[in-house]
N, C-alpha and C positions, 0 to 999 in steps of 0.2 A: 718535741722541739722545745729547746730553752725560748721562752720568752723576752724582746728585747729588754725590757725593765728587771729583767733577773741580770742578764750579761753586761747594763749599766753599774747594777746595785754590787755586782762582783768587781766590775772594774774601781767604781770610786771610794766603796768598804772595805772590800775582801773578803766581803761574803753575800752567800743570799739563800731566803731560806725558802724551798720550793714544794709546795705543797701538795697532798694526795698521791703521792708517786707510783708506794705500791699499795695494792688492796688486801682485803684480810685474808683471803688462802695463802696467799705471797707469803705474807706475812708469820703466818703460823706456820708453813712448812719452816722456815728461815729459823724459827725458833726450834721445831722440833729440832732441826738439824745439828743446831748449836747447843742442844743440851746434851744430845746425844754426843757432840765432839767432845762438853769437855767431859760427862760424866767416863769418857773410853781412856781420859788419863788418870793413871791409876795416884800419880804421887802428885804433890802439889807442884813441882817442877815440870810434869808433863802438862798439867794441865794450863799452866801460864806459857809453858810451849807451843800449844793449840792453841791458845788465846791469839797469840803474837804470829802463826804464819795462815792464818786462814784460807789463804787462797790456793797453799796445798794442801790443807788437813781438811778444807769442808766442800765437796762440790757441789751444793749448791750456792755457795757465796761465792768461788769460780762462773757459775753463770749464771749470777748474779753481776757478777761485775763485767760480764761479755751482755749481758739482756738488750734488748731495747729501750729498754727506760732506762737503763743507765747510761747507755751510749749515746742517748740524744742529750742528755744533761753535760756529757763531757765532751763531745764532739766538737759542738757550736764555741767552746773555750779552746781545744786544746788541739781539733783538726780529728781527722779519721784514723789519722798513724797512731794516737794515745792509745797505750797498753797499761794495764794496771802495775805495780809496782810493788805495792803492800797492802793488806790485809788485817788485820787486828779487830777484838772483839773486846767493850769497855760493857761495864754494869755496875750498880749500884744497887747492895740491896745492906738489911741492918747488920750484917757478918762481913762486908765489903766495903762500906763507907769513906768515902775519901773527899779532902781537898786537895786540889790539886792548883798550885801558884801560878802565877802569870807566866808565861813561858809562850814562845815560838814553837813551832816543831822544825828541827832543823838536820835529823838525821836521816837516811836515806841506805836502803839496805844494797851492797854491791856483789859481786863473788869473791872476792882478795882482794886484802891489802894490796895495793900499787904506789911508787914514791914518786905521787904526781904535786905539782905546785898546786895551791889553795884548797886541797882536801886536810881536814884536821880531825881529832876525837877520834883516834879508829876504837872502833870495838867490836864483840861479838856477844850480840841478843838472842836466844832461843838456837843457838847454833848457826847464824847469819852474820857473817860481818857489817857494819855497819860503820857509815863517813857522814860526818860532813862536809857536803861538797859546797862548791865556790857559790854566791848569795844569789846569784845568776840565773843556777840551776833550779834552786828552790822556788825563785819568782815565776818559773814556769813552769811547777806542775799545779796540781788542783788536786784539794779531797772531797771528799764525800761524806758526808755520815749518815746515814741509814738509820732511821729511827725502826726500832722494834718495838718502842711499849711509848705510852704518852708519857710525856716529860714535861710536866707544869713547875712553876718557880720553885716549891716543896721540895725537888725531886733531885734539883742540881743542875739543872741545867748548864750550856756553857754560858761563859760570858765572852765579852771579846770586845776589844777597841777599834771600833771603824777607822779605814783608813792607815792602819797600824803598817798593815802589807806594804805599802811606799815607803819603809823608814829602812829598808835592808837589813843583816841581822843587830837586834840590836844588842848589845855587850850585857850578859847577865849583872852586873853594878848598875848599870841604866838604868834597868825594866821599871821598877819600881818608880824613878822619878815620868817615867815617860805616862805612864797609867794617871790621865784624869776623870776620874771618878765620875765627873756629872756625865760623862762622854759614853761613858759603858754600857754595850749593848746586852741583853739578855734571851738567850735564842731559843723561847720554848718552844714545845713541838708536842705535836700526839702522833701515833704511830701510824708509818707511812709515809709520813714527811722527809726531805731531805735537804741538811744543808751542805751546800758549795763553799770554799774556803778553802782562800790562799793558804799555804803553809807558814807561809813569814807572818799571817798574824797573830799581832799578841791573841790569846786568851786562857781562859782561868774558868774554876766551877768552883763550888761551894760543896761541903757537905749535906747530902737532904737529908729535911727535916721531917719527913715521913716517907724513911727508904722504903721503896717498894724496887723491883727489876726497873735499869732504865737502859735497855739494851740497846747499844749502836752496833751497828757493825761501820767501822773505820777504813775507807777503800783510799788509797791514794795511786794516782795515777801524774807518768810525764809523758812525753812524745817524741822526745831525741834522744840520741846517745849521749852517753860523758863524756866531758873532753877529758886529753891526760890518761887515754889509755885504759883508763877504768869502766868497769865494765858493769851495769844494772845485775843485780840479781831476779831473774825473770822466774818468779815462784811456778808458775804454768809447767817451767821445766823439772821441778822437781815435785809436783802433785803426786799423791798417791792413788 
């Protein structure tokens, strides 16, 4: 069960790190499954699609999202009706070492485009319709970043601005002025740690100065239907 201090940190800061959630054999099973999944993609586009649709393409990730270890982190925040809406794979190696600027996670997967108030920036990613929903939808969601490898300071860990999840959707033109370097927190981790964060938390990451695998399974959860007649894309209904 998620400890009281984790809930307090999540509420106040928009993030909290839970240590040692997964053990060695669980981590290795996920690493093997994800390696096989990426290798199964014959083209760059197919590999990218697999990495963006983990809940559909990888049985082990679906099991992870439904596991007791993960549900014990999600349900104290979102309640027993919480469900996974998206799974992504992030990695940093020498051939794919990138910097990510400050941003919020504003897009969610849905079944189809609907003319509904409060929704914008409709697009299609890896064959799935995505949209920016109203801010209160994002504020009610929870993201888990499951670390499959150690992520020390030299390997591009996530940086976050504590408390920024309370700012609503920050216009892109105002993001730079919002960042106070003296308040930035760096989320180093070891394999098996899980970072819980709110999607509206401003976050970024630097390039790795000593690039090696930094595999992170990114899982997004919600617990309520979308307003305005828009329908969540439920990955388990489309799984292979």
